[in-house]
VEXTI-699031 format. One record per residue (C-alpha): residue number from 0; x, y, z. Coordinates in nm, 2 decimals, m for minus. Layout:
<recs>
NUM,X,Y,Z;
...
</recs>
This chain:
<recs>
0,m1.69,0.43,m1.85;
1,m1.81,0.15,m1.63;
2,m1.77,m0.13,m1.91;
3,m1.41,0.03,m1.97;
4,m1.31,0.04,m1.62;
5,m1.40,m0.33,m1.57;
6,m1.20,m0.45,m1.87;
7,m0.90,m0.25,m1.77;
8,m0.94,m0.42,m1.44;
9,m0.97,m0.76,m1.58;
10,m0.65,m0.70,m1.82;
11,m0.45,m0.56,m1.52;
12,m0.53,m0.84,m1.29;
13,m0.46,m1.10,m1.55;
14,m0.11,m0.94,m1.62;
15,m0.04,m0.94,m1.23;
16,m0.13,m1.28,m1.21;
17,0.09,m1.39,m1.50;
18,0.40,m1.19,m1.35;
19,0.52,m1.45,m1.08;
20,0.79,m1.19,m0.95;
21,0.49,m0.94,m0.90;
22,0.31,m1.20,m0.70;
23,0.58,m1.29,m0.48;
24,0.66,m0.92,m0.39;
25,0.27,m0.84,m0.35;
26,0.17,m1.12,m0.17;
27,0.42,m1.38,m0.06;
28,0.69,m1.14,0.06;
29,0.50,m0.99,0.31;
30,0.42,m1.33,0.47;
31,0.80,m1.40,0.44;
32,0.87,m1.08,0.61;
33,0.62,m1.15,0.88;
34,0.79,m1.46,0.95;
35,1.13,m1.31,0.99;
36,1.03,m1.02,1.22;
37,0.77,m1.22,1.44;
38,0.94,m1.58,1.42;
39,1.33,m1.48,1.42;
40,1.34,m1.11,1.56;
41,1.03,m1.09,1.77;
42,1.20,m1.19,2.09;
43,1.43,m0.90,2.06;
44,1.20,m0.63,2.10;
45,1.04,m0.51,2.41;
46,0.72,m0.33,2.31;
47,0.54,m0.40,2.64;
48,0.27,m0.65,2.47;
49,0.28,m0.98,2.27;
50,0.53,m0.88,1.97;
51,0.28,m1.00,1.72;
52,m0.01,m0.83,1.83;
53,0.23,m0.50,1.79;
54,0.38,m0.59,1.46;
55,0.06,m0.69,1.26;
56,m0.07,m0.34,1.20;
57,0.26,m0.23,1.07;
58,0.31,m0.53,0.85;
59,m0.03,m0.47,0.70;
60,0.12,m0.12,0.57;
61,0.42,m0.30,0.47;
62,0.22,m0.53,0.26;
63,0.04,m0.23,0.10;
64,0.38,m0.08,0.00;
65,0.52,m0.39,m0.13;
66,0.30,m0.42,m0.46;
67,0.34,m0.07,m0.56;
68,0.67,m0.13,m0.78;
69,0.48,m0.37,m1.00;
70,0.19,m0.10,m1.03;
71,0.42,0.17,m1.14;
72,0.60,m0.06,m1.37;
73,0.27,m0.17,m1.54;
74,0.16,0.18,m1.60;
75,0.51,0.31,m1.74;
76,0.50,0.02,m1.97;
77,0.15,0.11,m2.12;
78,0.25,0.44,m2.15;
79,0.61,0.38,m2.32;
80,0.52,0.08,m2.55;
81,0.23,0.24,m2.73;
82,m0.06,0.05,m2.55;
83,m0.21,0.39,m2.46;
84,m0.22,0.51,m2.82;
85,m0.39,0.18,m2.89;
86,m0.66,0.23,m2.63;
87,m0.74,0.57,m2.77;
88,m0.77,0.42,m3.11;
89,m1.03,0.19,m2.98;
90,m1.21,0.46,m2.80;
91,m1.14,0.36,m2.44;
92,m1.21,0.61,m2.18;
93,m0.89,0.75,m2.05;
94,m1.01,0.75,m1.67;
95,m1.07,0.38,m1.71;
96,m0.70,0.32,m1.78;
97,m0.57,0.49,m1.46;
98,m0.85,0.36,m1.26;
99,m0.80,0.01,m1.37;
100,m0.44,0.04,m1.24;
101,m0.56,0.16,m0.91;
102,m0.85,m0.08,m0.83;
103,m0.60,m0.37,m0.92;
104,m0.36,m0.25,m0.67;
105,m0.64,m0.22,m0.40;
106,m0.73,m0.56,m0.49;
107,m0.40,m0.69,m0.50;
108,m0.32,m0.53,m0.15;
109,m0.63,m0.68,0.01;
110,m0.53,m1.05,m0.11;
111,m0.19,m0.98,0.05;
112,m0.33,m0.84,0.35;
113,m0.57,m1.13,0.40;
114,m0.26,m1.36,0.36;
115,m0.06,m1.16,0.60;
116,m0.34,m1.17,0.86;
117,m0.40,m1.54,0.82;
118,m0.03,m1.57,0.90;
119,m0.05,m1.37,1.18;
120,m0.35,m1.58,1.33;
121,m0.12,m1.87,1.26;
122,0.16,m1.72,1.49;
123,m0.05,m1.63,1.77;
124,m0.22,m1.27,1.68;
125,m0.53,m1.24,1.90;
126,m0.70,m0.89,1.83;
127,m0.94,m0.77,2.07;
128,m1.13,m0.56,1.81;
129,m1.51,m0.55,1.78;
130,m1.69,m0.59,1.46;
131,m1.72,m0.19,1.42;
132,m1.35,m0.20,1.49;
133,m1.29,m0.44,1.21;
134,m1.52,m0.22,0.97;
135,m1.29,0.09,1.06;
136,m0.95,m0.10,1.01;
137,m1.07,m0.24,0.68;
138,m1.20,0.14,0.58;
139,m0.83,0.25,0.68;
140,m0.64,m0.03,0.49;
141,m0.87,0.08,0.17;
142,m0.82,0.44,0.22;
143,m0.45,0.39,0.24;
144,m0.42,0.17,m0.04;
145,m0.63,0.43,m0.27;
146,m0.41,0.70,m0.18;
147,m0.07,0.50,m0.22;
148,m0.22,0.36,m0.54;
149,m0.29,0.68,m0.71;
150,0.06,0.84,m0.61;
151,0.21,0.53,m0.77;
152,0.04,0.57,m1.10;
153,0.16,0.91,m1.09;
154,0.52,0.80,m1.05;
155,0.47,0.54,m1.32;
156,0.34,0.79,m1.57;
157,0.65,1.05,m1.47;
158,0.91,0.80,m1.50;
159,1.09,0.77,m1.86;
160,1.14,0.39,m1.83;
161,0.97,0.10,m1.67;
162,1.28,0.02,m1.48;
163,1.29,0.41,m1.33;
164,0.93,0.37,m1.27;
165,1.02,0.08,m1.04;
166,1.29,0.23,m0.87;
167,1.07,0.56,m0.80;
168,0.86,0.34,m0.55;
169,1.15,0.24,m0.34;
170,1.11,0.54,m0.10;
171,0.76,0.45,m0.06;
172,0.84,0.08,0.02;
173,1.11,0.16,0.26;
174,0.91,0.46,0.45;
175,0.70,0.21,0.68;
176,1.03,0.08,0.82;
177,1.12,0.47,0.95;
178,0.78,0.44,1.12;
179,0.62,0.28,1.43;
180,0.58,m0.04,1.25;
181,0.86,m0.25,1.38;
182,0.95,m0.08,1.71;
183,0.77,0.22,1.87;
184,0.91,0.58,1.76;
185,0.99,0.66,2.13;
186,1.25,0.36,2.13;
187,1.45,0.54,1.81;
188,1.73,0.77,1.82;
189,1.72,1.14,1.81;
190,1.63,1.26,1.45;
191,1.50,0.94,1.34;
192,1.22,0.95,1.62;
193,1.11,1.30,1.50;
194,1.10,1.17,1.12;
195,0.91,0.84,1.25;
196,0.66,1.07,1.45;
197,0.57,1.30,1.18;
198,0.59,1.12,0.88;
199,0.26,0.99,0.70;
200,0.27,0.61,0.77;
201,0.30,0.63,1.17;
202,m0.06,0.78,1.22;
203,m0.18,0.52,0.95;
204,m0.03,0.24,1.15;
205,m0.10,0.36,1.51;
206,m0.49,0.41,1.38;
207,m0.50,0.03,1.29;
208,m0.31,m0.06,1.60;
209,m0.58,0.11,1.82;
210,m0.88,m0.05,1.60;
211,m0.72,m0.39,1.61;
212,m0.67,m0.36,2.00;
213,m1.01,m0.23,2.05;
214,m0.87,0.11,2.17;
215,m0.88,0.36,1.89;
216,m0.75,0.70,1.90;
217,m0.94,0.98,1.71;
218,m0.63,1.19,1.71;
219,m0.45,0.95,1.51;
220,m0.73,0.86,1.29;
221,m0.78,1.20,1.20;
222,m0.42,1.23,1.12;
223,m0.43,0.94,0.93;
224,m0.72,1.03,0.70;
225,m0.57,1.35,0.64;
226,m0.25,1.21,0.51;
227,m0.46,0.97,0.28;
228,m0.65,1.26,0.15;
229,m0.37,1.47,0.08;
230,m0.15,1.19,m0.10;
231,m0.45,1.07,m0.29;
232,m0.53,1.45,m0.41;
233,m0.17,1.50,m0.51;
234,m0.13,1.18,m0.69;
235,m0.45,1.19,m0.89;
236,m0.38,1.57,m1.00;
237,m0.02,1.46,m1.07;
238,m0.10,1.13,m1.26;
239,m0.41,1.31,m1.45;
240,m0.18,1.60,m1.56;
241,0.09,1.38,m1.66;
242,m0.15,1.14,m1.85;
243,m0.28,1.42,m2.06;
244,0.07,1.55,m2.15;
245,0.22,1.23,m2.24;
246,m0.10,1.07,m2.41;
</recs>
C-alpha cells in the first residue's frame, strides 16, 4: 500500500509540473491575486490594521482553493480514460489511487502558500505569531487542504467529463471571496454578511488570522476543525462510494 501510494504521488506530481496552466493556477495565480488586492486595492479597505496583515490569512485559503480545479480534472481523466482499469490490471491498490491525488494536492497547496507568504513578507507582512502559533497555523492549513482535497476528489469522480469536473470546483474557488478573506463580514450588506459569517471558510480564516497575530481564538478554532472534519468525512465517503461504483 505505501509503495503504491508513493508511486501514485510521484506520477501525479510529475503530471502537475508538466501542466503549465495547473502550475499557474495553483502557485502563481495566488501571488498575482495578492499583488492585486494588497498593492492595487489595499488602500481602499479600512480594516483597522495594516491591510497586508489582515489579508494574508484569507489569501492563504484562496491559495488552497485555486489548485482544486486541476485535481478534479486529473481525477476524472484517470476515471474516464481507462487509467483506473489499467491500474487494476497491474494490481495497484485502489486506495493508493485516491490518496495519491489527495497528497499531491496538499503538497502543491503548501508550495503555493509558501510562495504567497514569501510575497506577503515582501509587501510588508509582519506577523506577531510565536513558534507554537506558527505550528498551529500550519496544522490548520494542512487540515483545510486535506478536507478540500477529498471533497475535490469526490467531485472529480462524480463528474461525467474532465471539463465538467473542473467546473464543479468553481463554487469552492469562489466561496472564500464571500467570507472574511478580503474584508470583515461586519462590513458586508445584509444577507451577504450572514452568509459570510456562517460559511465554512470564515472560521478557518479567522483561526489563521488569530494565530498569525498572536491572538488565537478557541471558538473559531473549534468551528474550523469541525467544518474540516465534516467536509473531509463527506468527501472521503462520497469518493470511496463513487470510485467503487465506477471502477
